[in-house]
C-alpha positions, -999 to +999 in steps of 0.1 A: +349-172-876+384-164-888+415-185-879+428-159-854+395-158-835+392-195-834+427-200-822+422-173-795+390-190-782+408-224-780+440-213-763+434-180-744+399-180-729+400-178-691+363-172-683+329-163-696+307-136-681+269-140-686+246-111-683+210-115-670+183-095-653+167-104-619+146-087-609+136-073-643+156-041-650+184-050-626+215-061-644+234-091-629+265-109-642+277-144-635+313-155-643+325-191-650+360-202-656+366-222-687+377-259-683+384-267-719+377-257-755+374-277-787+363-271-822+331-289-833+326-303-867+309-279-891+298-259-909+288-237-891+322-231-875+317-235-837+338-237-806+326-257-776+337-243-742+333-265-711+329-246-678+340-251-643+311-250-618+309-221-593+311-240-560+295-231-526+301-251-494+274-238-470+272-266-444+309-274-435+319-286-401+352-286-381+373-314-396+406-332-397+422-306-420+418-325-453+403-312-486+378-341-486+364-333-451+363-295-456+344-297-489+322-327-481+290-306-484+301-287-515+275-278-541+284-271-577+263-244-595+260-242-633+241-217-656+209-237-654+213-262-625+233-274-596+249-307-585+243-315-548+250-349-532+257-364-566+222-354-580+213-328-606+188-301-596+173-276-620+178-239-614+214-229-607+219-193-619+188-195-641+208-181-671+184-179-701+195-197-733+198-163-751+220-146-726+247-122-737+282-134-730+315-115-725+347-135-731+377-128-708+413-137-717+437-154-693+455-121-688+423-106-673+421-128-641+403-108-614+415-129-584+440-120-557+450-151-538+469-171-513+474-208-507+474-234-479+501-259-491+489-294-486+506-323-469+501-360-471+497-382-440+502-418-430+478-439-411+485-462-381+495-489-406+523-466-420+506-463-454+497-429-470+461-420-465+442-417-498+414-393-505+381-399-523+398-397-556+421-426-548+452-403-546+471-393-515+448-371-494+456-334-493+458-320-457+459-282-459+450-270-424+478-255-403+498-237-430+490-207-452+507-182-476+493-149-485+504-130-517+503-093-507+521-079-538+495-090-564+494-065-593+458-055-583+469-043-549+506-034-553+521-010-579+558-019-586+561+010-610+552+037-585+578+059-569+585+044-545+568+010-552+539+004-528+502-004-523+476+010-547+452+035-534+422+019-516+439-015-513+439-016-475+404-032-470+409-056-498+442-068-484+427-072-449+399-093-464+424-115-482+446-120-451+415-130-430+403-153-458+436-172-460+440-174-422+406-190-420+417-216-445+446-224-421+420-237-397+406-262-422+376-241-434+365-240-470+359-209-490+327-197-507+301-204-479+275-183-496+267-166-462+264-130-451+290-119-425+280-120-388+271-083-386+236-069-385+221-054-406+231-077-434+251-055-458+282-075-466+290-112-473+315-133-455+351-127-467+355-164-473+334-159-504+346-146-537+334-112-550+311-130-575+297-155-550+259-153-547+243-157-513+225-191-508+190-195-494+183-223-467+171-246-495+204-239-514+188-219-541+209-189-552+197-154-543+205-128-570+216-093-560+241-101-532+273-106-552+302-080-552+295-070-516+322-091-499+335-075-467+364-083-444+344-101-416+336-138-413+301-154-411+290-170-378+296-205-392+332-197-401+338-181-367+323-211-349+342-236-369+376-219-362+368-219-325+360-256-325+389-267-347+418-286-332+448-285-356+464-313-336+438-336-352+454-330-386+475-362-390+498-346-415+512-321-390+524-348-366+515-328-335+504-358-315 
């Protein structure tokens, strides 16, 4: 491994994309963002890349608008296992040890996004409420920002500048996704949308989110079909949410 390659791997890797087949003969890909990179003692010359898990939150409930409450049922999926309720379970994406991997640089980020800016809140004792990490809790429900001129949807170099062809449905999906966050719901539920027959997944997922089975195993073959409708659980949660219960908004 030459110096330039080693430096690039340590400073400019955004994600790894694993290739696998399930069922046999059907190519599937799984992408994980890279958390950190470090050089291991050698020879041979090696770089260790630590990965963020791909999270899914299938059993969320209406809540007080905090990150802690919204993601209480979050499951973290890794190439060969998952962490659920603090326990490790074998399986995950079932990536074989000899899988082919494609390396993506930071410049190749595929995501278009928005944000729900968090607020801190004080309890009845006047002290800031802390979250499970011991730091001030982040209450995100009730506010949202959508970035509609992302380079993947908007072409600033066109004459005149404007949306790229075919960006309408994608933009609609993003707007609904971010508005659902404004009601305190998490993303990546791993569900189909509410329509029948089941042809699209809930727009609160990401494009690479796999559908989850009732036992929380991942089902291959249902990524990259995200639509612009919500699943029944997201719709029900929005209907049952009371934003005035968010103590950071001060509506009571």
